[in-house]
Each structure stands twice: as structure tokens, then as C-alpha cells.
LOLUMFI-33628 format. One line per 4 residues: number of its first residue (from 0); for each residue y, z, x of N, C-alpha, C, O. Coordinates in steps of 0.1 Angstrom, whole numbers. Atoms other than C-alpha are relative to their C-alpha. Last residue first. Layout:
N
NUM	Y:Z:X:Y:Z:X:Y:Z:X:Y:Z:X  ...
end
This chain:
355
354	10:-8:6:-105:-131:383:4:4:-14:-3:11:-21  -3:-14:1:-82:-158:394:-12:7:-6:-20:0:-13  -10:-4:9:-97:-192:401:2:15:1:-6:22:7  -2:-14:-3:-115:-210:428:11:5:-8:23:2:-6
350	-13:-6:4:-125:-243:414:-1:15:4:-10:22:-1  -5:-6:-12:-153:-264:429:14:6:-1:24:3:6  -13:6:-3:-157:-284:397:7:6:12:19:3:15  0:14:3:-194:-278:394:13:-6:3:14:-17:9
346	7:7:-10:-193:-244:411:0:-15:-2:2:-23:8  -8:-2:-13:-165:-231:389:-7:-8:11:-1:-14:19  -11:10:1:-183:-245:358:8:1:13:13:-10:18  6:14:-2:-215:-227:368:11:-10:0:11:-19:8
342	4:2:-14:-196:-194:373:-6:-14:2:-3:-20:13  -12:1:-9:-178:-198:340:-4:-2:14:2:-9:21  -6:13:1:-211:-205:322:12:-2:8:14:-13:15  9:10:-6:-228:-174:335:7:-14:0:7:-21:10
338	6:9:10:-199:-151:328:-8:-11:7:-3:-17:16  -11:8:6:-174:-131:350:-5:-10:-11:3:-16:-18  -9:-7:9:-200:-104:355:12:-8:-6:17:-4:-17  -12:9:1:-225:-128:369:9:6:-10:11:2:-21
334	1:11:-9:-256:-109:382:13:-9:0:16:-15:10  4:-4:-14:-254:-74:368:1:-12:9:4:-9:21  -9:-10:-6:-233:-81:337:-4:3:14:5:5:22  -13:6:-2:-253:-113:329:10:9:7:17:6:16
330	1:8:-12:-286:-96:334:13:-7:3:17:-8:15  2:-9:-12:-276:-69:309:-1:-8:13:6:-5:23  -13:-6:-3:-263:-95:284:0:9:12:9:9:20  -9:11:-5:-295:-115:286:14:6:4:19:3:14
326	5:2:-14:-316:-83:281:9:-11:7:13:-9:19  -4:-12:-8:-296:-75:250:-3:-1:15:5:2:23  -14:2:-2:-301:-111:237:6:12:8:15:10:16  -2:11:-11:-338:-108:244:15:-2:2:19:-3:13
322	4:-6:-13:-340:-75:224:3:-10:12:9:-6:22  -11:-9:-5:-319:-90:196:-4:7:13:5:9:21  -13:7:-3:-343:-119:192:11:9:6:17:6:16  -3:0:-14:-376:-100:196:14:-6:3:19:-5:15
318	1:-14:-5:-383:-90:160:4:1:15:7:12:20  -12:-8:3:-370:-124:148:0:14:6:11:19:9  4:-14:-3:-397:-143:167:12:9:-3:18:14:6  14:-1:-6:-398:-181:162:-4:15:3:-16:17:6
314	10:7:8:-369:-185:138:-14:2:5:-23:3:-3  2:-6:13:-348:-157:153:-11:-7:-8:-18:-1:-15  8:-12:-2:-354:-169:189:-2:6:-14:-13:12:-17  14:4:-4:-343:-204:180:-9:12:1:-20:12:-4
310	6:5:12:-312:-190:161:-15:-4:3:-24:-2:-5  3:-11:10:-303:-169:191:-7:-5:-12:-16:2:-17  11:-9:-5:-307:-197:216:-4:11:-10:-15:13:-12  12:8:2:-285:-220:195:-12:7:5:-22:7:-2
306	3:1:14:-259:-193:192:-12:-8:-3:-21:-4:-11  6:-13:4:-260:-186:229:-4:0:-15:-14:6:-18  14:0:-5:-254:-223:237:-7:13:-4:-19:13:-7  7:11:6:-223:-224:214:-15:0:5:-24:0:-4
302	3:-5:14:-210:-190:226:-8:-11:-7:-18:-7:-14  10:-11:0:-213:-200:262:-4:4:-14:-15:7:-16  13:6:-4:-195:-234:257:-11:11:0:-22:9:-6  5:8:11:-168:-216:237:-13:-7:3:-22:-7:-5
298	3:-9:12:-162:-188:262:-7:-9:-11:-17:-5:-17  13:-7:-3:-164:-212:292:-4:8:-12:-16:9:-15  11:10:0:-137:-234:277:-13:6:2:-23:3:-5  3:5:14:-115:-205:267:-11:-10:0:-19:-10:-9
294	-3:14:2:-116:-188:301:-4:-5:-13:-16:-3:-17  -14:3:-6:-114:-151:311:3:-15:-1:13:-19:5  -11:-3:9:-143:-142:287:14:-4:5:23:-5:-3  -10:-3:-9:-170:-161:305:13:3:-7:20:-6:-11
290	-8:12:-3:-198:-177:286:10:3:11:10:-5:21  9:9:-7:-222:-147:287:7:-13:4:5:-19:15  4:-6:-13:-195:-122:279:-9:-10:8:-6:-12:20  -12:2:-9:-181:-144:251:-3:5:14:1:-1:24
286	-4:14:-2:-214:-147:233:10:-2:10:9:-11:20  10:6:-8:-225:-111:239:3:-15:3:2:-19:14  -2:-5:-14:-192:-97:226:-10:-7:9:-7:-10:20  -10:8:-6:-196:-120:195:3:5:14:7:-3:23
282	4:13:-5:-230:-104:189:12:-8:6:10:-14:16  3:1:-15:-219:-68:188:-2:-14:5:0:-17:17  -12:-4:-8:-201:-68:154:-3:-2:15:7:-5:23  -9:12:0:-231:-87:138:13:3:8:18:-6:14
278	5:10:-8:-254:-59:149:9:-12:1:11:-18:11  -1:-4:-14:-232:-32:136:-5:-11:9:1:-14:19  8:-11:-4:-228:-50:102:2:3:15:9:-4:22  -9:-9:-7:-199:-72:91:-8:12:6:-2:22:9
274	-7:7:-10:-220:-103:82:10:9:8:16:6:18  8:0:-13:-244:-79:65:7:-8:11:5:-5:23  -5:-10:-9:-217:-75:38:-7:1:13:-2:6:23  7:-13:3:-227:-109:23:6:11:10:12:8:20
270	-5:-10:-11:-208:-142:20:-7:13:-4:-7:17:-16  3:-14:2:-219:-173:0:5:8:11:8:3:22  -5:-3:13:-211:-210:-4:-5:14:-4:-9:17:-15  12:-5:8:-232:-217:27:3:3:-14:-6:6:-22
266	12:6:-5:-206:-239:46:-12:4:-9:-19:-5:-14  0:14:5:-175:-229:26:-14:-6:3:-19:-14:-5  2:-1:15:-184:-192:33:0:-14:-6:-7:-16:-16  14:-4:3:-189:-200:70:-3:1:-15:-13:-3:-20
262	8:12:-2:-156:-218:70:-15:3:-2:-22:-6:-7  -2:10:10:-138:-189:55:-9:-12:1:-15:-16:-9  6:-5:12:-154:-163:78:2:-10:-12:-7:-12:-20  14:1:-1:-146:-184:109:-7:5:-13:-16:-2:-18
258	3:14:2:-110:-187:97:-15:-2:1:-21:-10:-6  -1:2:14:-109:-149:94:-3:-15:-3:-10:-18:-13  12:-6:5:-121:-146:130:-1:-2:-15:-11:-5:-21  11:10:-3:-93:-170:140:-13:5:-5:-22:-3:-10
254	-2:11:10:-68:-146:121:-11:-11:3:-16:-17:-7  6:-5:12:-83:-117:142:1:-11:-11:-8:-13:-19  15:0:-2:-76:-135:175:-7:4:-13:-17:-2:-17  4:14:-1:-40:-144:164:-15:0:1:-22:-8:-6
250	-2:7:13:-33:-108:152:-6:-14:0:-13:-19:-9  9:-6:9:-48:-92:183:1:-7:-14:-10:-10:-20  14:5:-3:-30:-115:206:-10:5:-10:-19:-3:-13  0:14:3:3:-106:189:-13:-7:3:-18:-15:-5
246	1:1:14:-5:-69:190:0:-15:-4:-8:-19:-13  14:-3:4:-12:-71:227:-2:-1:-15:-12:-6:-20  9:11:-4:21:-88:233:-14:2:-4:-21:-7:-8  -3:12:8:41:-63:212:-9:-12:4:-14:-19:-5
242	6:-1:13:23:-33:227:3:-12:-8:-6:-17:-16  15:3:0:31:-44:262:-6:0:-13:-14:-8:-16  5:-9:10:69:-45:256:-15:-4:-1:-19:-13:-9  7:6:12:79:-62:288:-6:11:-9:-11:21:-5
238	-8:2:12:105:-47:311:-6:-6:-12:0:-8:-22  -8:12:-1:91:-51:345:8:-3:-12:15:-12:-13  -11:-4:-9:79:-14:344:9:-12:2:21:-11:4  -10:-8:8:58:-24:313:12:4:9:23:4:4
234	-7:9:10:41:-52:332:11:8:-8:21:2:-11  -10:8:-8:34:-28:361:7:-9:-10:19:-11:-8  -11:-9:-4:18:-3:337:11:-8:7:22:-6:5  -10:-2:11:-2:-30:319:11:9:5:22:7:0
230	-6:-13:-3:-19:-42:352:11:3:-11:22:0:-9  2:-4:-14:-43:-71:351:6:14:3:0:22:10  15:-2:-2:-45:-75:313:-2:5:14:-10:14:16  3:-12:7:-7:-71:310:-15:4:2:-19:15:4
226	-5:-11:-8:-2:-98:336:-3:14:-6:-5:23:1  10:-2:-11:-26:-120:316:6:11:10:-2:18:15  13:-6:5:-5:-115:285:-10:3:11:-16:13:11  -2:-14:2:27:-122:304:-12:8:-5:-15:19:-1
222	-1:-6:-14:13:-155:316:3:15:-1:-3:23:7  13:-1:-5:3:-163:280:0:6:14:-9:15:17  6:-11:7:38:-157:267:-14:3:5:-18:15:6  -5:-13:-5:52:-178:294:-6:12:-7:-9:22:0
218	-14:-2:2:29:-206:284:5:13:6:-3:20:12  -7:5:-12:-5:-213:299:15:0:-2:23:-4:7  3:-9:-11:-22:-190:274:7:-5:13:9:3:22  -5:-14:2:-6:-207:244:-1:8:13:8:15:17
214	-15:0:-1:-12:-243:255:6:14:0:15:17:7  -3:4:-14:-49:-236:262:15:-1:2:20:4:12  2:-11:-9:-51:-217:229:3:-3:15:9:5:22  -10:-9:3:-37:-246:209:0:12:9:10:17:14
210	-11:4:-7:-60:-270:227:12:9:-2:21:11:6  2:0:-14:-90:-251:216:12:-4:8:16:3:17  0:-14:-5:-77:-243:181:-1:0:15:6:8:22  -14:-5:2:-69:-280:174:1:14:5:11:17:12
206	-8:6:-10:-103:-290:188:14:4:0:21:7:10  4:-7:-13:-121:-265:166:8:-6:12:13:1:21  -6:-13:0:-102:-277:135:-2:7:14:6:13:19  -15:3:-2:-112:-313:143:7:13:1:16:15:9
202	-1:5:-14:-149:-302:147:15:-2:3:20:2:14  1:-12:-8:-147:-282:114:2:-4:15:8:4:22  -11:-9:2:-134:-312:95:0:12:9:10:15:15  -12:6:-6:-159:-335:111:12:8:-2:21:10:7
198	2:0:-15:-189:-313:103:13:-5:6:18:1:16  -3:-13:-4:-177:-308:67:0:1:15:8:8:21  -14:-3:3:-178:-345:61:5:13:5:16:14:11  -9:7:-9:-211:-350:80:15:3:-3:23:5:7
194	5:13:-4:-230:-324:59:11:-6:10:19:1:16  4:-2:-13:-226:-288:47:-7:-13:5:-19:-14:6  12:-9:-1:-206:-297:16:-5:0:15:1:-6:23  5:-1:-13:-171:-311:18:-12:10:1:-9:21:4
190	6:-13:-1:-162:-322:-17:-7:0:13:-16:-8:16  11:0:-9:-138:-351:-17:-5:14:2:2:23:7  0:-9:-11:-116:-352:-48:-13:-2:9:-23:-6:4  10:-11:1:-115:-383:-70:0:9:13:1:4:24
186	13:4:5:-98:-416:-72:-10:10:-1:-21:7:-6  -1:10:12:-69:-407:-50:-13:-5:-4:-21:-10:4  0:14:-4:-80:-378:-28:2:-9:-12:-4:-6:-22  -5:9:10:-77:-340:-29:1:-14:5:5:-16:17
182	-13:7:-4:-98:-323:-3:4:-9:-11:-4:-18:-15  -2:13:7:-125:-298:-14:14:-5:4:24:2:4  -14:5:-3:-140:-270:6:1:-13:-6:-7:-22:-5  -2:5:-14:-171:-258:-12:14:-4:2:21:-6:-8
178	0:14:-2:-169:-238:-45:1:-3:15:7:4:23  -14:4:-2:-179:-201:-47:0:-15:4:-10:-20:10  -5:9:10:-214:-196:-62:15:-4:2:20:-11:-7  5:14:-1:-222:-166:-41:6:-8:-11:12:-3:-20
174	-6:9:10:-209:-131:-34:-7:-14:2:-9:-18:14  -12:9:-4:-230:-106:-15:4:-9:-12:-2:-9:-22  4:14:3:-265:-92:-22:11:-10:3:9:-22:6  7:5:-12:-255:-59:-6:-4:-15:-1:-6:-22:9
170	6:-9:-10:-229:-53:-33:-7:-7:12:-2:-16:17  15:0:-1:-225:-80:-59:-6:8:11:-17:6:14  3:-3:-15:-187:-85:-54:-15:0:3:-19:-3:14  8:-12:-1:-183:-102:-89:-3:2:15:-7:-8:22
166	8:-1:-12:-154:-127:-90:-8:14:1:-1:24:3  13:6:3:-141:-134:-125:-10:2:12:-22:-1:10  0:12:9:-111:-112:-120:-14:-4:-4:-22:5:-8  -14:3:-1:-118:-89:-90:2:-13:-9:-2:-24:-4
162	-3:14:1:-152:-73:-97:15:-1:2:23:8:-1  -5:5:-12:-170:-41:-91:3:-15:0:-6:-23:3  -14:-4:-1:-175:-27:-125:7:-4:12:20:-4:13  -9:10:7:-206:-48:-129:15:4:0:23:-4:-2
158	-1:-1:15:-223:-26:-103:9:-10:-6:17:-16:1  10:8:7:-233:-38:-68:2:1:-15:-2:-9:-22  -7:6:11:-202:-27:-48:-9:-8:-9:-6:-20:-13  2:-9:12:-222:-4:-25:8:-5:-13:9:2:-22
154	14:0:3:-226:-30:3:-3:8:-13:-13:7:-19  4:12:8:-189:-38:3:-15:1:-4:-18:-5:-15  -7:0:13:-181:-2:13:-4:-12:-8:-7:-10:-20  5:-10:9:-207:0:40:6:0:-14:0:2:-24
150	14:4:3:-197:-33:56:-6:10:-10:-13:6:-20  -1:11:10:-160:-24:54:-14:-4:-4:-16:-7:-16  -5:-5:13:-167:10:71:1:-11:-11:-3:-8:-22  11:-7:7:-189:-6:97:4:6:-13:-3:5:-23
146	10:10:4:-162:-31:107:-11:7:-8:-15:2:-19  -6:8:11:-135:-4:107:-10:-10:-5:-12:-12:-17  1:-9:12:-157:19:129:6:-7:-12:1:-6:-24  14:0:4:-162:-9:154:-1:8:-13:-8:4:-22
142	3:13:7:-124:-14:155:-14:-1:-4:-17:-7:-15  -7:1:13:-119:23:161:-3:-13:-7:-6:-13:-19  7:-9:10:-146:25:188:7:-1:-13:0:-1:-24  13:6:4:-133:-6:207:-7:9:-11:-13:4:-20
138	-3:11:9:-98:9:206:-13:-7:-4:-14:-11:-16  -4:-5:13:-111:41:220:3:-11:-10:0:-10:-22  13:-2:8:-129:23:249:3:5:-14:-4:3:-23  13:-1:-7:-96:10:262:-11:2:-9:-12:-5:-19
134	4:11:-8:-65:15:241:-13:3:7:-19:14:5  15:-1:0:-49:37:214:-5:-13:8:-2:-24:4  5:-1:-13:-12:40:222:-15:2:1:-20:9:10  5:-13:-1:-2:46:186:-6:3:14:-12:14:16
130	-11:-8:0:19:15:188:-3:15:0:5:24:2  -8:3:-12:-12:-4:198:12:9:1:16:14:12  8:-1:-12:-36:10:172:9:-1:12:9:9:21  3:-14:-2:-12:17:143:-8:2:13:-7:12:19
126	-12:-7:-1:3:-18:146:-3:15:3:3:21:13  -5:1:-14:-30:-34:152:12:8:2:14:14:13  9:-8:-8:-44:-22:118:5:1:15:6:11:21  -2:-14:4:-13:-35:99:-9:9:9:-5:20:14
122	-14:-5:-4:-11:-67:119:1:15:-4:7:22:4  0:-2:-15:-49:-73:116:13:6:5:14:15:14  8:-12:-2:-47:-68:78:-1:3:15:0:15:18  -8:-11:4:-18:-93:77:-8:13:2:-3:23:7
118	-11:-2:-9:-37:-118:98:8:12:-4:12:20:5  5:-6:-12:-68:-115:77:10:3:10:9:14:17  4:-14:3:-48:-120:45:-6:7:12:-3:18:15  -12:-9:0:-31:-150:61:-4:14:-3:2:23:3
114	-3:-2:-14:-65:-166:70:12:10:0:13:18:9  10:-9:-5:-75:-161:33:2:3:15:1:15:19  -3:-14:4:-43:-176:21:-9:10:6:-6:21:9  -12:-6:-6:-48:-207:42:4:14:-4:7:22:5
110	3:-1:-14:-83:-213:30:12:6:8:10:16:16  8:-12:-1:-74:-205:-6:-3:2:15:-3:13:20  -10:-12:1:-46:-231:-4:-8:13:2:-2:22:9  -8:0:-12:-72:-256:9:10:11:0:12:17:10
106	8:-5:-10:-96:-246:-19:7:0:14:5:9:22  -1:-15:0:-69:-251:-44:-8:6:11:-4:16:16  -1:-5:-13:-66:-288:-35:1:15:1:6:21:11  -14:1:-5:-60:-300:-70:3:7:13:14:12:16
102	-8:12:3:-93:-287:-83:14:0:6:19:11:9  0:8:-12:-115:-260:-67:9:-13:-2:10:-20:8  7:13:0:-114:-231:-91:2:-8:13:7:-3:23  -9:11:3:-88:-204:-96:-6:-14:1:0:-24:-1
98	-10:-3:11:-109:-172:-100:9:-12:-3:13:-14:-15  7:-3:13:-140:-183:-81:10:2:-11:7:-2:-23  6:12:6:-118:-199:-55:-8:2:-12:-8:-7:-21  -10:10:4:-96:-169:-48:-6:-12:-7:-1:-16:-17
94	-7:-6:12:-124:-143:-48:10:-10:-5:11:-12:-17  8:-1:12:-146:-164:-25:7:5:-12:5:-1:-23  2:14:4:-118:-172:0:-9:0:-13:-6:-8:-23  -12:4:6:-109:-135:1:-1:-15:-5:4:-18:-16
90	-1:-5:13:-145:-126:7:13:-4:-7:13:-7:-19  10:5:9:-149:-149:36:1:5:-14:0:-3:-23  -2:14:3:-116:-141:53:-10:-6:-10:-6:-13:-19  -12:0:9:-121:-103:49:3:-15:-3:7:-18:-15
86	3:-3:14:-156:-107:62:12:0:-9:10:-5:-21  9:11:5:-146:-125:94:-3:2:-15:-3:-7:-23  -10:11:5:-118:-100:97:-8:-12:-4:-3:-20:-13  -8:-5:11:-144:-72:99:9:-10:-6:10:-12:-18
82	8:2:12:-167:-93:120:7:5:-12:5:1:-23  0:14:4:-140:-96:147:-8:-2:-13:-3:-10:-21  -4:2:14:-135:-58:147:0:-14:-4:4:-17:-15  13:1:7:-155:-49:179:3:-4:-15:-6:-3:-23
78	1:-4:14:-123:-54:199:-14:-3:-6:-20:-14:-3  13:2:5:-119:-54:237:-1:5:-15:1:17:-17  2:-8:12:-82:-58:246:-14:-3:-6:-16:-13:-13  7:-12:-4:-78:-71:281:-2:9:-11:-5:21:-9
74	-9:-12:1:-50:-96:271:-7:13:4:-1:23:5  -14:3:-5:-66:-129:283:9:12:-1:18:14:7  -1:6:-13:-103:-122:282:13:-2:5:16:0:17  7:-7:-10:-105:-96:254:2:-6:14:5:1:24
70	-3:-14:0:-79:-108:229:-6:7:12:1:14:19  -14:-2:-1:-79:-145:236:3:15:1:11:19:10  -4:3:-13:-116:-146:242:15:2:3:18:7:13  4:-11:-9:-122:-127:210:4:-3:14:8:6:22
66	-9:-11:2:-102:-153:191:-3:12:8:6:18:14  -13:4:-6:-121:-182:206:10:12:-1:17:15:8  1:-2:-14:-154:-164:198:13:-4:7:17:3:17  0:-15:-3:-144:-160:162:-1:2:15:6:11:20
62	-14:-4:1:-134:-197:161:1:15:2:10:20:8  -8:1:-12:-168:-205:175:14:4:-1:20:8:9  -1:-13:-7:-187:-191:145:9:-1:13:13:9:18  -8:-10:8:-180:-221:123:2:13:7:12:20:5
58	-15:2:-2:-191:-245:150:8:10:-7:18:15:-2  -3:-6:-13:-227:-231:149:15:-1:2:21:8:8  1:-14:2:-228:-239:111:3:7:14:10:17:14  -13:-4:6:-215:-274:118:0:15:-2:10:22:-1
54	-10:0:-11:-245:-278:141:14:4:-5:21:12:2  4:-11:-9:-268:-268:113:10:1:11:14:12:15  -5:-12:6:-250:-292:89:-3:13:8:5:22:8  -14:1:-1:-256:-321:113:6:13:-7:15:19:-1
50	-4:-3:-13:-292:-311:116:15:0:2:20:9:9  3:-14:-3:-297:-310:79:4:4:14:10:15:15  -9:-9:6:-278:-342:72:-3:15:4:6:23:6  1:-2:14:-299:-363:96:10:11:-5:15:18:3
46	8:-12:4:-288:-374:130:-1:1:-15:7:-5:-22  14:1:-5:-277:-406:147:-8:12:-4:-19:14:2  4:14:3:-243:-411:129:-15:-2:4:-22:-11:-1  5:1:14:-238:-373:128:-5:-14:-3:-13:-16:-13
42	13:-7:2:-237:-373:167:-4:-1:-15:-16:-4:-17  10:9:5:-210:-399:170:-13:6:-4:-22:0:-9  -5:7:11:-181:-374:171:-10:-11:-5:-11:-14:-17  -2:-8:12:-198:-349:193:4:-8:-12:-1:-5:-23
38	14:-4:5:-210:-375:217:1:8:-12:-7:6:-22  5:12:7:-174:-388:220:-14:2:-5:-17:-2:-17  -7:1:13:-162:-352:227:-5:-13:-8:-7:-13:-20  6:-10:9:-188:-347:254:6:-2:-14:-1:-1:-24
34	14:5:3:-177:-379:271:-7:9:-10:-13:5:-19  -1:11:9:-140:-368:268:-14:-6:-4:-16:-10:-15  -5:-5:13:-148:-335:284:1:-11:-10:-4:-9:-22  12:-6:7:-168:-352:312:4:6:-14:-4:5:-23
30	10:11:3:-137:-373:319:-13:5:-6:-17:0:-17  -3:6:13:-113:-343:315:-9:-12:-3:-11:-15:-15  3:-9:12:-129:-321:341:2:-8:-12:-7:-7:-21  13:-6:-1:-132:-344:371:-4:9:-11:-16:11:-14
26	9:9:6:-101:-362:359:-15:5:1:-23:1:-8  0:14:-5:-81:-332:367:-10:-8:-7:-16:-4:-16  -13:6:0:-70:-297:356:0:-14:6:11:-19:10  0:14:2:-101:-278:345:14:-6:0:21:-5:-10
22	8:8:-9:-103:-241:338:2:-15:-2:2:-19:-14  12:6:6:-75:-223:321:-7:-9:10:-1:-14:19  8:-10:6:-48:-198:332:-13:-6:-7:-20:2:-13  8:-8:-10:-32:-221:358:-10:10:-7:-19:15:0
18	-6:-11:-7:-20:-247:333:-9:8:8:-21:6:8  5:-1:-14:-35:-280:325:5:11:8:6:10:20  15:2:2:-29:-279:287:-7:2:13:-18:6:14  7:-13:2:5:-265:296:-15:-1:-3:-22:9:0
14	1:-6:-13:17:-298:309:-7:13:0:-14:17:9  10:7:-8:9:-314:276:-2:6:14:-13:6:19  13:-4:6:29:-288:257:-11:-7:8:-21:0:11  3:-14:-4:59:-293:281:-14:5:-6:-21:11:2
10	3:1:-15:58:-331:277:-4:14:4:-13:16:12  14:6:-1:57:-327:239:-5:0:14:-16:3:17  11:-10:4:86:-302:240:-14:-6:1:-23:2:4  1:-12:-9:106:-327:261:-10:10:-4:-18:14:4
6	12:1:-9:98:-358:240:-1:12:9:-13:14:14  12:0:8:122:-350:211:-12:0:9:-22:7:6  2:-14:5:151:-341:234:-13:1:-8:-19:12:-8  3:-9:-11:146:-373:253:-2:14:-4:-11:21:0
2	14:3:-4:145:-394:222:-5:10:11:-16:15:11  8:-6:11:178:-378:210:-15:-2:3:-23:8:1  1:-15:-1:194:-385:243:-9:6:-10:-16:16:-7
end
């Protein structure tokens, strides 16, 4: 009996991985998924450290896209505040590690604390937004204003008086010199710089978040979230507290944005206010829209491909990169409003899903 009780939650979780709210429920999906996963794990063995670190850089941004997919795609809450929580996570990690160092696993504690700071900030902001009945375009405006406000505030903290303990905020130049992620290990700590070690840690975290969101959105909580997205008035008439569910999705999505900020800061060992700028706030919307906001797989694939395209455009013609991204978003909205990647995946797997 004890074994059965222990295995039941595991069976339920596994069944939710293939639930109705996510794309792909058979061998036709999971065999290609496993093949891509194998390629991802062996990639550093056949690549140089620079390329591996560059791919890890792309991975760090995908947590933000996953959080936006949960908020926008599954609960219908469009937020421009992902970069605000990205910055909160990055700056919190920098302040904690500069003040307390990297020994004895302090960077891991700092990582967890930084995500917690982002979640608490999101809970406070979200409470006033959702329980104040602010929704639709007004919610997008408020969250965008928060991002710009934080960016402007941090940009003017250049003087020596702007410091928290030993951590100088440094204004528009940003903070630098914070230690990389360090894992305690017998015989000496493992320092995860932007190379294979960091790549594997971020990849494993990304897989954990991906399957976690699949399980979450296919649970009863996720089904209610989708019902709220489709018709919040009807969900409220059925007795659900719409604000509570929207707040929960907002907090989780914002915490994932903070995780992106922490990992980005670990990767480059710096964070600047420009990561919270107006342009930066708009880019996650483009990534998720092109991928397909109503499915976590399509969102992450679309975000990854769009990040590669954006970096290529920036390197070869920075002045045209944002223009081309804007044109891509416009074409996407006019020709494939559900998302280009999602439409292609539906054709590939012959899946007719909900809108």
C-alpha cells in the first residue's frame, strides 16, 4: 500500500506531461524531442568553449520566455514587466555575492534568494494590479512603466553614494565583478564560468522548468487558468477567484524572469540598467509571439531561434536588427497569429488543438 501511495503522485505527474494544454502526446513528438535532447547534451563535446558559452547565453533568456508564455499564453495576461524582474534578479545576485563572496555555496543561496526577491516583488505588484481590477491593455502599460522606471532609476545611480554594502551600483555602466556560479565540491569548489559546466547547469534547469510548466498547465490549476484566458467572466461565475489564479501565474512567470536575470549575470558577471530598457521589454513579446504563446514548446523553440536571428542581425547590421524584428512580428501577426513555430509544429504532427 505504501508503494502504491508513493507512486500515485508520480504517475499523475507523468500523465500531465502529455495533457491537453500542451503540444505533443505520442512517440511522433517524444522521439524527435529525445533526439534534440541528445544533440544538446553532446554539443559541447564537439564545439569550442566560445560557441558553447554563446549557446548557454541564449538558454539564459529562455526562462523569461517560459514565464511570459505562462502569463500571456495560458492566463491571457500580457506583461511588459519581464525585464523589470530580470533586472531585480540580476542586481540582487550581484549585491549578495559581492557582499558575501562565493565560498561555501553562497552563490547558490544568492541564486535562490534573488529568485525569491523577484517573486516577492511580483506578488506585491501583482496584488495591486489584479485585486485593483487592472487588466487588458492597462496592465501592459503599468508593467511597462515599472520596467522603464526601474531602468531610469538604476541608470542614475552612478555616484559613490549609491552602494549597498560593498556593492557599487555604478549607474548606466552597471555592476560588474560579481563571482560566477560556484558549486561546493570535495577537494575544491567548481566555478561555472561561461563554458561547458555552466552550459549543462542551465540546460538541466531549462528542462526542469519546461517539464514543470507542462505538468502545471495540464493540472486542474492550469485548466482553470486556460478557462480564465478564454472567458474570465464565465470562470468567475463558476466560482473561481480569477484574481488569485492570475496572480499565481504572474508570480511564477516573474520568478522565471528573475532566474533569467541571475543566470545572465552569472554568465557575463555583469548587469546593466539597459537590460530593463523599453527595447528590452518589447523583445520577449516578439520571441513568444513568433513561437506561439499558447504552447510552451513552441514558445521556447521560437524564442531560441529568434534570439539566434537577432544576434546575427546585431553583429552584421545593428541599425537594422530592431527594424527587421518589428517586421517579423508584423508578418507573424498578419499571417500566423497563433505563432509561426506553433503552426509548423501542428502541421508536422497533424495536431488540431485549441486556440
